[in-house]
The first five atom37 places (N, CA, C, CB, O) and aatype in JSON, in Angstrom:
{
  "aatype": [12, 9, 11, 19, 11, 1, 18, 13, 19, 10, 15, 19, 10, 0, 10, 18, 17, 7, 7, 7, 18, 4, 15, 6, 5, 15, 10, 11, 13, 7, 9, 4, 6, 16, 5, 15, 2, 4, 6, 1, 4, 9, 6, 15, 13, 15, 13, 16, 10, 19, 14, 3, 13, 14, 15, 1, 1, 19, 19, 0, 9, 7, 13, 3, 11, 7, 7, 11, 0, 9, 17, 1, 6, 18, 11, 11, 4, 5, 12, 6, 2, 15, 6, 2, 17, 1, 4, 16, 7, 13, 8, 7, 3, 18, 19, 15, 1, 2, 7, 9, 19, 19, 10, 6, 6, 2, 19, 1, 16, 18, 18, 14, 5, 1, 7, 10, 6, 9, 4, 2, 13, 15, 6],
  "atom_mask": [
    [1, 1, 1, 1, 1],
    [1, 1, 1, 1, 1],
    [1, 1, 1, 1, 1],
    [1, 1, 1, 1, 1],
    [1, 1, 1, 1, 1],
    [1, 1, 1, 1, 1],
    [1, 1, 1, 1, 1],
    [1, 1, 1, 1, 1],
    [1, 1, 1, 1, 1],
    [1, 1, 1, 1, 1],
    [1, 1, 1, 1, 1],
    [1, 1, 1, 1, 1],
    [1, 1, 1, 1, 1],
    [1, 1, 1, 1, 1],
    [1, 1, 1, 1, 1],
    [1, 1, 1, 1, 1],
    [1, 1, 1, 1, 1],
    [1, 1, 1, 0, 1],
    [1, 1, 1, 0, 1],
    [1, 1, 1, 0, 1],
    [1, 1, 1, 1, 1],
    [1, 1, 1, 1, 1],
    [1, 1, 1, 1, 1],
    [1, 1, 1, 1, 1],
    [1, 1, 1, 1, 1],
    [1, 1, 1, 1, 1],
    [1, 1, 1, 1, 1],
    [1, 1, 1, 1, 1],
    [1, 1, 1, 1, 1],
    [1, 1, 1, 0, 1],
    [1, 1, 1, 1, 1],
    [1, 1, 1, 1, 1],
    [1, 1, 1, 1, 1],
    [1, 1, 1, 1, 1],
    [1, 1, 1, 1, 1],
    [1, 1, 1, 1, 1],
    [1, 1, 1, 1, 1],
    [1, 1, 1, 1, 1],
    [1, 1, 1, 1, 1],
    [1, 1, 1, 1, 1],
    [1, 1, 1, 1, 1],
    [1, 1, 1, 1, 1],
    [1, 1, 1, 1, 1],
    [1, 1, 1, 1, 1],
    [1, 1, 1, 1, 1],
    [1, 1, 1, 1, 1],
    [1, 1, 1, 1, 1],
    [1, 1, 1, 1, 1],
    [1, 1, 1, 1, 1],
    [1, 1, 1, 1, 1],
    [1, 1, 1, 1, 1],
    [1, 1, 1, 1, 1],
    [1, 1, 1, 1, 1],
    [1, 1, 1, 1, 1],
    [1, 1, 1, 1, 1],
    [1, 1, 1, 1, 1],
    [1, 1, 1, 1, 1],
    [1, 1, 1, 1, 1],
    [1, 1, 1, 1, 1],
    [1, 1, 1, 1, 1],
    [1, 1, 1, 1, 1],
    [1, 1, 1, 0, 1],
    [1, 1, 1, 1, 1],
    [1, 1, 1, 1, 1],
    [1, 1, 1, 1, 1],
    [1, 1, 1, 0, 1],
    [1, 1, 1, 0, 1],
    [1, 1, 1, 1, 1],
    [1, 1, 1, 1, 1],
    [1, 1, 1, 1, 1],
    [1, 1, 1, 1, 1],
    [1, 1, 1, 1, 1],
    [1, 1, 1, 1, 1],
    [1, 1, 1, 1, 1],
    [1, 1, 1, 1, 1],
    [1, 1, 1, 1, 1],
    [1, 1, 1, 1, 1],
    [1, 1, 1, 1, 1],
    [1, 1, 1, 1, 1],
    [1, 1, 1, 1, 1],
    [1, 1, 1, 1, 1],
    [1, 1, 1, 1, 1],
    [1, 1, 1, 1, 1],
    [1, 1, 1, 1, 1],
    [1, 1, 1, 1, 1],
    [1, 1, 1, 1, 1],
    [1, 1, 1, 1, 1],
    [1, 1, 1, 1, 1],
    [1, 1, 1, 0, 1],
    [1, 1, 1, 1, 1],
    [1, 1, 1, 1, 1],
    [1, 1, 1, 0, 1],
    [1, 1, 1, 1, 1],
    [1, 1, 1, 1, 1],
    [1, 1, 1, 1, 1],
    [1, 1, 1, 1, 1],
    [1, 1, 1, 1, 1],
    [1, 1, 1, 1, 1],
    [1, 1, 1, 0, 1],
    [1, 1, 1, 1, 1],
    [1, 1, 1, 1, 1],
    [1, 1, 1, 1, 1],
    [1, 1, 1, 1, 1],
    [1, 1, 1, 1, 1],
    [1, 1, 1, 1, 1],
    [1, 1, 1, 1, 1],
    [1, 1, 1, 1, 1],
    [1, 1, 1, 1, 1],
    [1, 1, 1, 1, 1],
    [1, 1, 1, 1, 1],
    [1, 1, 1, 1, 1],
    [1, 1, 1, 1, 1],
    [1, 1, 1, 1, 1],
    [1, 1, 1, 1, 1],
    [1, 1, 1, 0, 1],
    [1, 1, 1, 1, 1],
    [1, 1, 1, 1, 1],
    [1, 1, 1, 1, 1],
    [1, 1, 1, 1, 1],
    [1, 1, 1, 1, 1],
    [1, 1, 1, 1, 1],
    [1, 1, 1, 1, 1],
    [1, 1, 1, 1, 1]
  ],
  "atom_positions": [
    [[-109.11, 41.12, -30.33], [-110.23, 41.26, -31.24], [-110.58, 39.91, -31.87], [-109.9, 42.3, -32.33], [-111.75, 39.55, -31.97]],
    [[-109.56, 39.18, -32.3], [-109.8, 37.89, -32.93], [-110.4, 36.92, -31.92], [-108.49, 37.31, -33.52], [-111.29, 36.14, -32.27]],
    [[-109.91, 36.96, -30.66], [-110.46, 36.07, -29.64], [-111.92, 36.37, -29.38], [-109.65, 36.19, -28.35], [-112.72, 35.46, -29.19]],
    [[-112.28, 37.66, -29.35], [-113.67, 38.04, -29.11], [-114.54, 37.52, -30.24], [-113.81, 39.57, -28.98], [-115.61, 36.97, -29.98]],
    [[-114.11, 37.69, -31.48], [-114.9, 37.21, -32.62], [-115.03, 35.69, -32.57], [-114.25, 37.64, -33.95], [-116.11, 35.15, -32.82]],
    [[-113.96, 35.01, -32.26], [-113.99, 33.55, -32.18], [-114.95, 33.12, -31.07], [-112.57, 32.97, -31.93], [-115.75, 32.2, -31.25]],
    [[-114.88, 33.78, -29.92], [-115.76, 33.45, -28.82], [-117.21, 33.72, -29.17], [-115.36, 34.23, -27.57], [-118.11, 32.96, -28.81]],
    [[-117.44, 34.8, -29.88], [-118.79, 35.15, -30.3], [-119.35, 34.05, -31.2], [-118.8, 36.5, -31.04], [-120.48, 33.61, -30.99]],
    [[-118.6, 33.61, -32.19], [-119.06, 32.57, -33.11], [-119.36, 31.29, -32.33], [-117.99, 32.29, -34.21], [-120.38, 30.65, -32.57]],
    [[-118.48, 30.93, -31.39], [-118.73, 29.73, -30.59], [-119.97, 29.88, -29.72], [-117.52, 29.42, -29.72], [-120.72, 28.92, -29.55]],
    [[-120.2, 31.08, -29.17], [-121.4, 31.32, -28.36], [-122.66, 31.16, -29.19], [-121.37, 32.71, -27.74], [-123.62, 30.53, -28.75]],
    [[-122.65, 31.72, -30.39], [-123.81, 31.63, -31.27], [-124.08, 30.18, -31.64], [-123.61, 32.48, -32.53], [-125.22, 29.73, -31.59]],
    [[-123.04, 29.46, -32.0], [-123.21, 28.05, -32.36], [-123.73, 27.24, -31.18], [-121.89, 27.46, -32.85], [-124.58, 26.37, -31.35]],
    [[-123.23, 27.53, -29.99], [-123.7, 26.81, -28.8], [-125.18, 27.07, -28.55], [-122.87, 27.22, -27.56], [-125.91, 26.16, -28.17]],
    [[-125.61, 28.3, -28.77], [-127.04, 28.59, -28.59], [-127.88, 27.87, -29.63], [-127.29, 30.1, -28.67], [-128.94, 27.34, -29.3]],
    [[-127.43, 27.84, -30.87], [-128.17, 27.12, -31.91], [-128.26, 25.64, -31.56], [-127.5, 27.3, -33.29], [-129.33, 25.05, -31.6]],
    [[-127.12, 25.06, -31.22], [-127.11, 23.63, -30.93], [-127.85, 23.32, -29.64], [-125.68, 23.13, -30.83], [-128.36, 22.21, -29.48]],
    [[-127.93, 24.27, -28.73], [-128.62, 24.06, -27.47], [-130.12, 24.22, -27.58], [0.0, 0.0, 0.0], [-130.83, 24.07, -26.59]],
    [[-130.62, 24.51, -28.77], [-132.06, 24.63, -28.95], [-132.58, 26.03, -28.75], [0.0, 0.0, 0.0], [-133.8, 26.23, -28.71]],
    [[-131.69, 27.03, -28.62], [-132.13, 28.38, -28.38], [-132.7, 29.05, -29.61], [0.0, 0.0, 0.0], [-133.44, 30.03, -29.49]],
    [[-132.38, 28.53, -30.8], [-132.86, 29.09, -32.05], [-132.7, 30.61, -32.06], [-134.33, 28.72, -32.27], [-133.64, 31.36, -32.35]],
    [[-131.51, 31.03, -31.75], [-131.24, 32.45, -31.57], [-131.19, 33.21, -32.88], [-129.95, 32.63, -30.83], [-130.99, 32.64, -33.96]],
    [[-131.38, 34.49, -32.75], [-131.19, 35.39, -33.87], [-130.47, 36.61, -33.31], [-132.56, 35.78, -34.54], [-130.86, 37.15, -32.28]],
    [[-129.44, 37.03, -33.99], [-128.66, 38.17, -33.52], [-129.45, 39.46, -33.71], [-127.31, 38.25, -34.28], [-130.18, 39.63, -34.68]],
    [[-129.28, 40.35, -32.75], [-129.89, 41.67, -32.82], [-128.81, 42.68, -32.44], [-131.15, 41.78, -31.88], [-127.96, 42.39, -31.6]],
    [[-128.83, 43.85, -33.05], [-127.81, 44.85, -32.81], [-128.37, 46.03, -32.03], [-127.22, 45.33, -34.13], [-129.55, 46.36, -32.12]],
    [[-127.48, 46.66, -31.26], [-127.86, 47.84, -30.49], [-126.65, 48.75, -30.37], [-128.4, 47.44, -29.1], [-125.57, 48.32, -29.97]],
    [[-126.84, 50.01, -30.71], [-125.85, 51.06, -30.46], [-126.53, 52.09, -29.59], [-125.3, 51.7, -31.79], [-127.62, 52.57, -29.91]],
    [[-125.89, 52.44, -28.47], [-126.48, 53.44, -27.6], [-125.39, 54.24, -26.92], [-127.39, 52.78, -26.56], [-124.23, 53.83, -26.86]],
    [[-125.78, 55.39, -26.41], [-124.87, 56.25, -25.68], [-125.53, 56.81, -24.45], [0.0, 0.0, 0.0], [-126.76, 56.93, -24.38]],
    [[-124.71, 57.15, -23.49], [-125.16, 57.89, -22.32], [-124.65, 59.31, -22.57], [-124.61, 57.26, -20.94], [-123.45, 59.58, -22.49]],
    [[-125.58, 60.21, -22.86], [-125.23, 61.53, -23.38], [-125.76, 62.65, -22.5], [-125.76, 61.69, -24.8], [-126.67, 62.46, -21.7]],
    [[-125.16, 63.83, -22.66], [-125.61, 65.0, -21.91], [-127.02, 65.38, -22.38], [-124.63, 66.19, -22.09], [-127.3, 65.41, -23.58]],
    [[-127.88, 65.67, -21.41], [-129.24, 66.1, -21.71], [-129.2, 67.38, -22.54], [-130.05, 66.31, -20.41], [-128.37, 68.25, -22.3]],
    [[-130.08, 67.49, -23.48], [-130.22, 68.65, -24.37], [-129.01, 68.86, -25.29], [-130.45, 69.9, -23.55], [-128.79, 69.97, -25.78]],
    [[-128.23, 67.8, -25.51], [-127.12, 67.9, -26.46], [-127.5, 67.3, -27.8], [-125.87, 67.21, -25.91], [-126.67, 67.19, -28.7]],
    [[-128.77, 66.9, -27.94], [-129.24, 66.24, -29.15], [-128.43, 64.96, -29.43], [-129.15, 67.2, -30.34], [-128.19, 64.6, -30.58]],
    [[-128.03, 64.3, -28.36], [-127.28, 63.03, -28.41], [-125.93, 63.18, -29.1], [-128.1, 61.97, -29.13], [-125.42, 62.21, -29.67]],
    [[-125.34, 64.36, -29.06], [-124.05, 64.59, -29.71], [-122.88, 64.59, -28.73], [-124.08, 65.9, -30.45], [-121.74, 64.37, -29.15]],
    [[-123.13, 64.84, -27.43], [-122.05, 64.83, -26.44], [-122.3, 63.66, -25.49], [-121.98, 66.19, -25.66], [-123.03, 63.77, -24.51]],
    [[-121.66, 62.54, -25.8], [-121.87, 61.32, -25.02], [-120.64, 61.03, -24.17], [-122.18, 60.12, -25.95], [-119.5, 61.1, -24.64]],
    [[-120.89, 60.69, -22.91], [-119.78, 60.34, -22.02], [-119.41, 58.87, -22.16], [-120.14, 60.66, -20.57], [-118.29, 58.48, -21.85]],
    [[-120.35, 58.06, -22.62], [-120.12, 56.64, -22.89], [-120.92, 56.26, -24.12], [-120.51, 55.75, -21.66], [-121.99, 56.81, -24.38]],
    [[-120.4, 55.31, -24.88], [-121.18, 54.74, -25.97], [-120.79, 53.29, -26.15], [-120.97, 55.54, -27.29], [-119.66, 52.89, -25.86]],
    [[-121.73, 52.5, -26.63], [-121.54, 51.06, -26.75], [-122.17, 50.56, -28.04], [-122.14, 50.33, -25.54], [-123.12, 51.15, -28.56]],
    [[-121.62, 49.47, -28.54], [-122.17, 48.78, -29.69], [-122.22, 47.3, -29.33], [-121.3, 49.04, -31.0], [-121.19, 46.67, -29.11]],
    [[-123.43, 46.75, -29.26], [-123.62, 45.37, -28.84], [-124.28, 44.55, -29.94], [-124.45, 45.31, -27.57], [-125.09, 45.06, -30.72]],
    [[-123.92, 43.29, -29.99], [-124.7, 42.27, -30.67], [-125.35, 41.48, -29.56], [-123.82, 41.37, -31.63], [-124.66, 40.97, -28.67]],
    [[-126.66, 41.36, -29.59], [-127.39, 40.65, -28.56], [-127.91, 39.33, -29.13], [-128.56, 41.51, -28.0], [-128.48, 39.3, -30.22]],
    [[-127.7, 38.27, -28.37], [-128.12, 36.94, -28.8], [-129.11, 36.39, -27.77], [-126.9, 35.99, -28.97], [-128.7, 35.97, -26.7]],
    [[-130.41, 36.4, -28.1], [-131.4, 35.87, -27.15], [-131.41, 34.35, -27.14], [-132.79, 36.4, -27.49], [-131.28, 33.7, -28.18]],
    [[-131.57, 33.79, -25.95], [-131.71, 32.35, -25.75], [-133.06, 32.14, -25.07], [-130.5, 31.75, -24.89], [-133.15, 32.11, -23.84]],
    [[-134.09, 31.99, -25.88], [-135.46, 31.94, -25.37], [-135.7, 30.83, -24.35], [-136.41, 31.77, -26.51], [-136.27, 31.11, -23.29]],
    [[-135.29, 29.58, -24.61], [-135.57, 28.53, -23.62], [-134.93, 28.79, -22.25], [-135.09, 27.2, -24.15], [-135.48, 28.38, -21.23]],
    [[-133.79, 29.45, -22.24], [-133.1, 29.72, -20.97], [-133.46, 31.07, -20.36], [-131.6, 29.65, -21.17], [-133.0, 31.4, -19.27]],
    [[-134.28, 31.86, -21.07], [-134.68, 33.18, -20.59], [-133.47, 34.07, -20.31], [-135.52, 33.05, -19.33], [-133.39, 34.74, -19.28]],
    [[-132.53, 34.08, -21.25], [-131.33, 34.9, -21.1], [-130.96, 35.53, -22.43], [-130.16, 34.08, -20.55], [-131.36, 35.07, -23.5]],
    [[-130.17, 36.6, -22.33], [-129.64, 37.27, -23.52], [-128.16, 37.51, -23.27], [-130.41, 38.62, -23.81], [-127.77, 37.96, -22.19]],
    [[-127.34, 37.22, -24.26], [-125.91, 37.48, -24.18], [-125.6, 38.7, -25.04], [-125.08, 36.23, -24.64], [-125.98, 38.76, -26.21]],
    [[-124.91, 39.66, -24.44], [-124.5, 40.87, -25.16], [-123.0, 40.82, -25.37], [-124.9, 42.16, -24.38], [-122.23, 40.67, -24.42]],
    [[-122.58, 40.96, -26.61], [-121.17, 40.93, -26.98], [-120.9, 42.2, -27.77], [-120.79, 39.64, -27.79], [-121.62, 42.5, -28.72]],
    [[-119.88, 42.92, -27.39], [-119.61, 44.16, -28.13], [-118.42, 44.92, -27.61], [0.0, 0.0, 0.0], [-117.49, 44.35, -27.04]],
    [[-118.47, 46.25, -27.82], [-117.34, 47.11, -27.49], [-117.84, 48.43, -26.93], [-116.46, 47.36, -28.72], [-118.92, 48.91, -27.28]],
    [[-117.03, 49.03, -26.04], [-117.33, 50.38, -25.59], [-116.66, 51.36, -26.54], [-116.86, 50.61, -24.12], [-116.0, 50.95, -27.49]],
    [[-116.83, 52.68, -26.28], [-116.31, 53.67, -27.23], [-114.79, 53.67, -27.3], [-116.81, 55.04, -26.86], [-114.21, 54.19, -28.26]],
    [[-114.14, 53.12, -26.3], [-112.68, 53.01, -26.32], [-112.17, 51.76, -27.0], [0.0, 0.0, 0.0], [-110.97, 51.56, -27.12]],
    [[-113.09, 50.9, -27.45], [-112.7, 49.67, -28.13], [-112.54, 48.48, -27.22], [0.0, 0.0, 0.0], [-112.15, 47.4, -27.67]],
    [[-112.83, 48.65, -25.93], [-112.7, 47.54, -24.98], [-113.8, 46.52, -25.23], [-112.75, 48.05, -23.53], [-114.98, 46.88, -25.34]],
    [[-113.43, 45.25, -25.32], [-114.39, 44.18, -25.56], [-115.27, 43.96, -24.32], [-113.66, 42.87, -25.93], [-114.79, 44.02, -23.19]],
    [[-116.55, 43.71, -24.57], [-117.52, 43.5, -23.5], [-118.29, 42.22, -23.79], [-118.48, 44.72, -23.36], [-118.71, 41.98, -24.92]],
    [[-118.48, 41.4, -22.76], [-119.32, 40.21, -22.83], [-120.17, 40.2, -21.57], [-118.47, 38.89, -22.97], [-119.64, 40.13, -20.46]],
    [[-121.48, 40.26, -21.73], [-122.37, 40.26, -20.58], [-123.51, 39.28, -20.82], [-122.92, 41.68, -20.3], [-124.01, 39.14, -21.94]],
    [[-123.9, 38.62, -19.76], [-125.03, 37.7, -19.82], [-126.13, 38.23, -18.91], [-124.6, 36.25, -19.41], [-125.9, 38.49, -17.72]],
    [[-127.32, 38.4, -19.46], [-128.47, 38.86, -18.69], [-129.41, 37.68, -18.51], [-129.19, 40.05, -19.39], [-129.91, 37.12, -19.48]],
    [[-129.64, 37.31, -17.26], [-130.47, 36.15, -16.94], [-131.84, 36.61, -16.44], [-129.78, 35.26, -15.88], [-132.04, 37.78, -16.11]],
    [[-132.76, 35.69, -16.38], [-134.12, 35.93, -15.88], [-134.82, 37.04, -16.65], [-134.08, 36.27, -14.4], [-135.5, 37.89, -16.07]],
    [[-134.65, 37.04, -17.96], [-135.3, 38.04, -18.8], [-136.78, 37.69, -18.97], [-134.59, 38.13, -20.18], [-137.16, 36.52, -18.91]],
    [[-137.58, 38.7, -19.19], [-138.98, 38.49, -19.52], [-139.04, 38.25, -21.02], [-139.89, 39.72, -19.08], [-138.71, 39.15, -21.8]],
    [[-139.45, 37.07, -21.44], [-139.4, 36.72, -22.86], [-140.71, 36.14, -23.35], [-138.28, 35.74, -23.11], [-141.24, 35.18, -22.8]],
    [[-141.21, 36.76, -24.4], [-142.37, 36.23, -25.12], [-141.89, 35.25, -26.18], [-143.21, 37.37, -25.76], [-142.46, 34.17, -26.36]],
    [[-140.83, 35.63, -26.88], [-140.15, 34.8, -27.86], [-138.78, 35.44, -28.11], [-140.99, 34.67, -29.21], [-138.4, 36.37, -27.4]],
    [[-138.03, 34.95, -29.11], [-136.67, 35.48, -29.32], [-136.64, 36.87, -29.94], [-135.9, 34.53, -30.19], [-135.57, 37.47, -30.05]],
    [[-137.8, 37.4, -30.35], [-137.84, 38.75, -30.91], [-138.54, 39.75, -30.0], [-138.53, 38.73, -32.24], [-138.5, 40.95, -30.27]],
    [[-139.18, 39.3, -28.95], [-139.91, 40.18, -28.03], [-139.53, 39.81, -26.6], [-141.45, 40.06, -28.23], [-139.99, 38.8, -26.06]],
    [[-138.7, 40.65, -25.99], [-138.2, 40.36, -24.67], [-137.73, 41.65, -23.97], [-137.06, 39.35, -24.74], [-137.62, 42.7, -24.6]],
    [[-137.46, 41.54, -22.66], [-136.96, 42.65, -21.85], [-135.99, 42.07, -20.82], [-138.13, 43.42, -21.14], [-136.3, 41.11, -20.13]],
    [[-134.8, 42.67, -20.73], [-133.8, 42.29, -19.75], [-133.31, 43.54, -19.02], [-132.61, 41.54, -20.41], [-133.08, 44.57, -19.64]],
    [[-133.17, 43.43, -17.73], [-132.66, 44.54, -16.94], [-131.15, 44.42, -16.86], [-133.29, 44.58, -15.53], [-130.61, 43.38, -16.5]],
    [[-130.48, 45.52, -17.2], [-129.03, 45.56, -17.16], [-128.54, 46.77, -16.39], [0.0, 0.0, 0.0], [-129.34, 47.51, -15.82]],
    [[-127.25, 46.97, -16.37], [-126.63, 48.07, -15.63], [-127.09, 49.44, -16.12], [-125.12, 47.97, -15.74], [-127.34, 50.33, -15.32]],
    [[-127.21, 49.6, -17.43], [-127.55, 50.9, -18.01], [-129.04, 51.17, -18.1], [-126.95, 51.0, -19.37], [-129.45, 52.31, -18.33]],
    [[-129.86, 50.16, -17.92], [-131.31, 50.3, -18.05], [-131.9, 48.98, -18.5], [0.0, 0.0, 0.0], [-131.32, 47.92, -18.25]],
    [[-133.04, 49.04, -19.15], [-133.69, 47.83, -19.67], [-133.42, 47.71, -21.17], [-135.22, 47.86, -19.39], [-133.69, 48.63, -21.94]],
    [[-132.89, 46.56, -21.57], [-132.72, 46.25, -22.98], [-134.04, 45.63, -23.43], [-131.48, 45.27, -23.24], [-134.47, 44.62, -22.89]],
    [[-134.67, 46.25, -24.42], [-136.01, 45.84, -24.84], [-136.01, 45.54, -26.33], [-137.06, 46.93, -24.49], [-135.58, 46.37, -27.14]],
    [[-136.5, 44.37, -26.69], [-136.63, 43.99, -28.09], [-138.11, 43.88, -28.43], [-135.9, 42.64, -28.39], [-138.87, 43.15, -27.79]],
    [[-138.51, 44.64, -29.45], [-139.87, 44.55, -29.97], [-139.78, 44.23, -31.45], [-140.67, 45.89, -29.72], [-139.26, 45.01, -32.24]],
    [[-140.28, 43.08, -31.79], [-140.21, 42.6, -33.18], [-138.78, 42.6, -33.7], [-141.09, 43.45, -34.08], [-138.54, 42.9, -34.87]],
    [[-137.82, 42.26, -32.83], [-136.43, 42.14, -33.23], [-135.65, 43.45, -33.25], [0.0, 0.0, 0.0], [-134.47, 43.45, -33.58]],
    [[-136.29, 44.56, -32.91], [-135.6, 45.86, -32.87], [-135.33, 46.18, -31.4], [-136.44, 47.0, -33.56], [-136.27, 46.29, -30.61]],
    [[-134.05, 46.33, -31.05], [-133.65, 46.5, -29.67], [-133.35, 47.96, -29.36], [-132.42, 45.63, -29.36], [-132.72, 48.66, -30.15]],
    [[-133.81, 48.41, -28.2], [-133.5, 49.74, -27.68], [-133.17, 49.61, -26.19], [-134.69, 50.75, -27.91], [-133.51, 48.62, -25.55]],
    [[-132.51, 50.62, -25.68], [-132.26, 50.71, -24.26], [-133.22, 51.73, -23.68], [-130.77, 51.1, -23.96], [-133.36, 52.84, -24.2]],
    [[-133.9, 51.36, -22.59], [-134.86, 52.24, -21.95], [-134.47, 52.45, -20.49], [-136.3, 51.67, -22.06], [-133.84, 51.59, -19.88]],
    [[-134.85, 53.6, -19.94], [-134.63, 53.85, -18.52], [-135.48, 52.9, -17.7], [-134.94, 55.31, -18.15], [-136.52, 52.44, -18.15]],
    [[-135.02, 52.62, -16.48], [-135.83, 51.86, -15.54], [-135.76, 52.56, -14.18], [-135.34, 50.39, -15.43], [-135.16, 53.63, -14.07]],
    [[-136.36, 51.98, -13.16], [-136.42, 52.64, -11.85], [-135.05, 52.83, -11.21], [-137.3, 51.84, -10.92], [-134.89, 53.69, -10.35]],
    [[-134.06, 52.04, -11.63], [-132.72, 52.18, -11.06], [-131.83, 53.13, -11.87], [-132.06, 50.83, -10.98], [-130.7, 53.4, -11.47]],
    [[-132.33, 53.64, -12.99], [-131.54, 54.53, -13.83], [-131.44, 55.9, -13.17], [-132.16, 54.64, -15.25], [-132.45, 56.52, -12.84]],
    [[-130.22, 56.37, -12.98], [-129.97, 57.64, -12.3], [-129.58, 58.76, -13.27], [-128.89, 57.46, -11.26], [-129.18, 59.83, -12.82]],
    [[-129.68, 58.54, -14.55], [-129.17, 59.51, -15.53], [-129.81, 60.89, -15.45], [-129.37, 58.97, -16.91], [-129.08, 61.88, -15.48]],
    [[-131.14, 61.01, -15.34], [-131.74, 62.36, -15.3], [-131.2, 63.21, -14.15], [-133.25, 62.25, -15.19], [-131.04, 64.42, -14.31]],
    [[-130.93, 62.61, -13.0], [-130.41, 63.36, -11.86], [-129.0, 63.89, -12.11], [-130.4, 62.48, -10.62], [-128.56, 64.83, -11.46]],
    [[-128.3, 63.28, -13.05], [-126.93, 63.7, -13.38], [-126.86, 64.5, -14.68], [-126.03, 62.49, -13.48], [-125.77, 64.76, -15.19]],
    [[-128.02, 64.88, -15.22], [-128.04, 65.65, -16.45], [-127.69, 64.84, -17.67], [0.0, 0.0, 0.0], [-127.13, 65.36, -18.64]],
    [[-128.01, 63.54, -17.62], [-127.7, 62.63, -18.72], [-128.98, 61.96, -19.23], [-126.68, 61.55, -18.27], [-130.0, 61.95, -18.55]],
    [[-128.89, 61.43, -20.43], [-130.01, 60.67, -20.99], [-129.47, 59.53, -21.85], [-130.93, 61.59, -21.83], [-128.32, 59.55, -22.29]],
    [[-130.33, 58.55, -22.06], [-129.99, 57.42, -22.93], [-130.32, 57.81, -24.37], [-130.76, 56.12, -22.51], [-131.41, 58.32, -24.64]],
    [[-129.4, 57.58, -25.26], [-129.62, 57.83, -26.69], [-129.43, 56.52, -27.44], [-128.65, 58.93, -27.24], [-128.38, 55.89, -27.34]],
    [[-130.45, 56.1, -28.19], [-130.35, 54.93, -29.04], [-130.02, 55.4, -30.44], [-131.67, 54.1, -29.02], [-130.68, 56.3, -30.98]],
    [[-129.0, 54.8, -31.05], [-128.56, 55.19, -32.38], [-128.92, 54.11, -33.37], [-127.04, 55.46, -32.4], [-128.84, 52.92, -33.05]],
    [[-129.31, 54.49, -34.57], [-129.59, 53.5, -35.61], [-128.27, 52.99, -36.17], [-130.47, 54.1, -36.73], [-127.26, 53.68, -36.15]],
    [[-128.32, 51.78, -36.67], [-127.11, 51.14, -37.24], [-126.66, 51.82, -38.5], [-127.35, 49.68, -37.51], [-125.67, 51.41, -39.1]]
  ]
}
């Protein structure tokens, strides 16, 4: 846990010093059973997302519901600025509008066929 926090701080500082002028954004989401009102989730995640506008990438640092540390880098993101962007990831598209991030389904998302849906949770 301490190593993840230390790495996170170093990543943020590197983005600032690299000219990314990043701002942290938070996202909590779950992959939940359809029609469960987002109460029965098979997976859930809590990410801090750090956009790097000049490099067109976003770094996601966080934990899954079991507490396992996660670090992912999404490259080739569609970016208007550091508050308005879209990155395609494993679970769907991470979308930031005015600094508010949500996870949305995309063409590769198979959740509806498995009776699952994406649930975005407020902080």
